[in-house]
Every structure is written in C-alpha cells, then in structure tokens.
C-alpha positions as CSV (number, residue, x, y, z in Angstrom):
1,M,-0.1,0.3,0.3
2,K,1.3,3.5,-1.0
3,C,1.7,6.6,2.1
4,E,-1.0,8.1,0.1
5,E,-3.3,4.7,-0.1
6,S,-2.2,4.7,3.6
7,L,-3.0,8.5,5.0
8,F,-6.5,7.7,3.1
9,A,-7.5,4.7,5.1
10,C,-6.0,5.9,8.4
11,L,-8.4,9.5,7.6
12,R,-11.6,7.1,6.8
13,F,-11.4,4.8,10.0
14,A,-10.5,8.4,12.2
15,M,-14.2,10.0,10.7
16,G,-15.8,7.1,10.5
17,W,-15.0,6.6,15.0
18,L,-15.5,10.6,15.2
19,F,-19.1,9.6,14.5
20,L,-20.1,6.1,15.3
21,W,-18.6,7.5,19.0
22,P,-21.1,9.5,19.8
23,F,-23.5,7.4,18.9
24,L,-22.1,4.6,21.0
25,D,-21.5,7.3,23.5
26,K,-25.0,8.9,23.6
27,L,-27.1,5.4,23.3
28,L,-25.7,3.9,26.3
29,G,-23.9,7.0,28.3
30,L,-20.3,5.7,28.2
31,G,-19.8,8.8,31.1
32,F,-18.0,10.8,28.2
33,S,-20.6,13.8,27.3
34,T,-23.4,11.2,28.2
35,K,-23.7,10.3,31.9
36,P,-25.3,6.9,31.4
37,M,-28.7,8.1,33.6
38,E,-29.0,10.1,30.5
39,A,-28.7,7.6,27.6
40,W,-31.2,7.4,24.6
41,I,-31.6,3.4,26.1
42,S,-32.4,4.8,29.6
43,G,-34.8,7.5,28.0
44,G,-32.7,10.2,27.3
45,S,-32.5,12.4,24.5
46,P,-29.5,12.0,22.6
47,T,-30.1,16.1,21.0
48,A,-32.2,17.6,23.8
49,G,-28.4,19.0,26.1
50,F,-26.8,20.6,23.2
51,L,-29.7,21.7,21.4
52,K,-31.1,22.9,23.8
53,F,-27.8,24.1,26.2
54,G,-25.9,24.7,23.6
55,T,-26.6,26.5,20.9
56,S,-25.7,30.4,20.1
57,G,-26.5,32.9,17.5
58,P,-29.4,33.6,14.8
59,F,-30.1,30.5,14.6
60,A,-30.5,28.9,18.4
61,P,-34.2,29.4,18.2
62,F,-34.6,26.6,16.0
63,F,-32.6,24.6,17.0
64,Q,-33.8,24.7,20.8
65,Q,-37.0,23.8,18.7
66,L,-35.9,20.8,18.0
67,A,-34.4,19.5,21.2
68,G,-35.9,16.4,22.7
69,Q,-38.1,16.0,19.9
70,P,-38.8,11.8,19.0
71,W,-38.3,11.9,15.6
72,V,-34.8,15.4,15.9
73,D,-32.8,12.2,18.3
74,W,-34.2,9.2,15.2
75,L,-32.5,11.2,12.4
76,F,-29.2,12.1,14.3
77,M,-28.0,8.2,16.5
78,L,-29.1,7.2,12.9
79,G,-27.1,9.5,11.2
80,L,-24.1,9.0,13.5
81,L,-24.3,4.9,13.7
82,L,-24.3,4.7,9.3
83,I,-22.0,7.7,8.6
84,G,-19.6,6.2,11.5
85,L,-20.0,2.5,9.7
86,S,-20.1,3.6,6.2
87,L,-16.6,4.7,7.1
88,L,-15.1,2.3,8.8
89,L,-16.4,-0.3,5.9
90,G,-15.8,1.7,3.2
91,I,-19.0,1.4,1.6
92,G,-21.1,4.0,0.5
93,L,-19.0,7.2,1.1
94,R,-20.6,9.4,-1.7
95,I,-23.5,8.9,0.6
96,A,-21.8,8.8,3.8
97,A,-20.1,11.8,3.0
98,Y,-23.7,14.4,1.6
99,S,-24.9,13.0,4.9
100,G,-22.1,13.8,6.8
101,T,-21.5,17.3,5.8
102,V,-25.6,18.2,6.2
103,L,-25.4,16.8,9.8
104,L,-22.0,19.5,10.5
105,T,-23.7,22.0,8.5
106,A,-26.1,21.5,11.1
107,M,-24.5,21.5,14.4
108,W,-22.1,24.7,13.2
109,L,-25.4,26.5,12.1
110,A,-26.3,26.0,15.3
111,A,-23.2,27.1,17.1
112,F,-22.5,29.4,14.7
113,P,-20.9,32.3,15.0
114,P,-18.2,29.6,16.5
115,L,-16.5,30.5,19.1
116,H,-12.6,31.1,19.1
117,N,-13.1,31.8,15.0
118,P,-15.6,34.1,13.4
119,F,-16.5,31.5,10.8
120,L,-14.4,28.0,10.4
121,D,-14.0,25.5,13.2
122,E,-13.9,21.9,13.0
123,H,-17.7,21.2,11.3
124,L,-16.4,22.7,8.5
125,I,-13.0,21.0,7.6
126,F,-14.1,17.1,9.2
127,S,-16.9,18.5,6.1
128,L,-13.9,19.1,3.1
129,V,-12.6,15.8,4.5
130,L,-15.5,14.0,3.8
131,F,-15.7,15.3,0.5
132,V,-11.8,14.6,0.0
133,L,-12.4,11.6,1.1
134,A,-15.6,10.8,-1.3
135,N,-14.2,11.2,-4.9
136,K,-11.1,9.9,-4.0
137,D,-13.5,6.8,-3.7
138,A,-11.2,6.6,-0.5
139,G,-13.5,2.9,0.5
140,Q,-10.8,0.6,-1.9
141,F,-8.2,1.5,0.6
142,C,-8.6,-1.2,3.3
143,G,-11.5,-1.1,2.4
144,F,-14.9,-3.2,1.5
145,A,-15.6,-0.8,-1.8
146,K,-14.3,-2.5,-4.4
147,A,-16.5,-5.7,-3.4
148,W,-20.1,-3.1,-2.2
149,S,-19.1,-1.9,-5.6
150,E,-19.7,-5.1,-7.8
151,T,-23.0,-5.9,-5.7
152,K,-26.4,-5.7,-7.0
153,L,-27.5,-2.9,-5.5
154,V,-24.6,-1.0,-6.2
155,K,-24.8,-1.7,-10.0
156,D,-28.6,-1.0,-10.4
157,Y,-28.3,2.3,-8.1
158,P,-24.5,3.7,-9.0
159,F,-25.0,6.6,-6.1
160,L,-24.5,4.2,-3.7
161,K,-21.0,4.2,-4.5
C-alpha cells in the first residue's frame, strides 16, 4: 500500500470513529459526554442537551425547538451510526460524505458563529475531509468498496457507491 493510500485509509477510519463514538456514548451513556442515566437506552434524549444549552447565535431558537423531539433523536442517532459504519467499512462513501456534511453543517449553524473563530471550525474542516474521502474513493484502501461496488444493488443504483 502506498503512503497516500494509507493516509486515506487512516483519515477514513478516524472520521468513521468521530461519528460512531458519539453514537455509542449517547446510546449507552458511557460517561464521556453522556452520563449513564441520560443514555438513550435509559430514556434520555441524545439531542436535548446540545440543542437546548449548546446553541447560540441567530439560529439558536430554531434548533432549540428541535431539542428532544423523538424524530430528531432518531435521525441524529441513525445518521451517526450509518455515517460512522459507512466510513469504517469503506462503503457508500458518497452518501456518507453528503449526509455527514449535512449533519456537521447543522451542528455548525446551531452554534454559529463559532466560539474561537469568526467563521471556520472543525465542523467545516471535517466536511471537507469527507468530500475528499468520497472523491478519492477512499473505501478501496483497507475497505470493502471494491466488493460493495460489484454487488447488484450498487450496479443498479450507482449513487450507492
């Protein structure tokens, strides 16, 4: 494996873990950003804390209205899980990149403007990384992209690549 391929594989794994970890923590309440009694499986809301208390700026009222809504919780958690798994496995990177960018942009808007910079923060940088990974077909490096692209499903629906 070339150095560039290793770099793309490492970036893909890192980004996958950035999405999968909060899913696991919010689902199980592992005690990092989610206490066990606030876990989703214990009846807590994975979106209520951030959307109620972590939002600021001109878009805060909109996002605060979404806090704790069951459909928002489900979309958020499914997004974290599916984007994270897609990146870790190297399949469906285009959809994962676009979905991840939508999620990250929403989180960026919820706390706009960023605390330490008038515009740029990690949410936008991570979005750029997702687009690079998708456009470089990074799933083929230590991933299942090749096998995935040969399935009938992906051949019938190439946007799933």
